[in-house]
N, C-alpha and C positions, 0 to 999 in steps of 0.2 A: 267329599264322602262322609257319610255318617257311620262311624264304626262303633260308637259308643251308645248314648242314651237313645232309647226308643222315641219315636216321634209320631204323634197321632195324625199329623198331616203329611207324613212321608208319601211320596207319589205311589209307591207300592201298596201302602196301607189304604190309600184312596181307591186304588184299582180293585183291592180285595172288597172294600165296602160296596163299590159299584157292582161287583159280581154277586155278592151276598144279597143285596137289594134286588137284583135281577132274578135271582133264584127264588126268592120269596114271592115275586110276581109271576113265577113260572115262565120267565122270559129267557129261554136257553140260548137264544140268538146272541143276546147281550153277554151272557155268561161266556159263550164261545169266543167272543172278542177279547176277553181278559185271560184266556187259557192258552198256553204255549202248545203247539202241535204235538210236542214230545212229553206232555205232562205225565207225571207218575204220582199216583195217590196210594197211600198205605193206610188202609182202613182195617183196624184189628178186630178180632172176634172169631166166632165159630158158627155164625148163621149166614144166611144168604147175603146179608149186607156187607159182610167182611170179605175183603179181596184186595189184591194188588191190581191197580189199574194202570195201563200204559197206553197213552195216545188220547188225543182230544175226542175223536169220534167214540171211542170206548167209554171215556168218561161221560159224555153227553148221553149215551145209551144207559149208563148206570143211573144218572140223575133221573131220567125218564122212568126207569124201573122203579126207583124209590118212590116217585110220585104215583105210579100205578099201583104198586103193592100196598101203599099206605092210603090209597083212595084220596090222594091229595092232602092228607092230614099231616104230612111230615113238616116239622117246624125247625127253623134255624134261628136262634136268638144269639146275637152277639152282645156280650156283656162288656168287653174291653178289646180294643184293637190298637196295636202299635207296630211301627216298622222301623227298620234300619236299612242300610244298603245291603245287608246280608239276608234278613228274614223279616217276615210279618208274623206276628203272634196274635191269635184271636182266642179269648176266653169265651166259651160258648155254652149254650144249652140246646141239645138236640132232643126232639120229641116227635110224638105222633099219637094218634088216637086209634084204639082198636076195641071193638065191641063196647063202645060207650065209655071206655077207660082211657084217659089221657095220662101219659107219663112223659117226664123230661129228665134228661141226664146231662150232668156236667161234663164238659169236654174242653180240650185245648188243641187247637190246630196250629202247627208250625209250618209256615210256608216259605219256599224259596222262590224268588222271581229272577227272570232273565229277560232283558229287553223290555221291561214293563209288563210282562205277562207271568202268571203263575206257572212254574215248571215242576214243582214238586211240593207235596203236602203230606204231613204225618199227622194223623188224628189220634189223640190219646184220650181215652175214656176213663173218668175217675172211678166209675163202678162198672167195669166191663162185664162182669158176671150178670148183673141185673139188666144191662143194656141187651146182652145176648138173649136172656130169658124173655124179655118183652118182645124183641123183634123176631124171635123164633115163631111167634104166634101168627105173623103175617105170612101168608102162603102165596 
């Protein structure tokens, strides 16, 4: 077991990379393979994108909604990914384009895995106010 230092090649970190790459390709079937059926996501904020998500089918519907509302412009950039036997942490930039204006926001995702699948995720936005203001523009 790895209780200490984060490992870039930890199996759960590799599973997260596989899911993130699939999301960027809009391959939700592969994303679904990496997600536990009892997944819980905690997405902060005050706009349509902010919510508590429970269940794989609900999460997949949410990801489709993100793609639809942003006209496929939503981006997920991973800056750093590391894992232990307890968590995977990803330092990220989330963004989209609206009315010809692209914005990106720094974020950190802390994920818990069970049986090799993501079962819980907390998303922390470094500038939640600016993120909310931008994503409120998407109807």
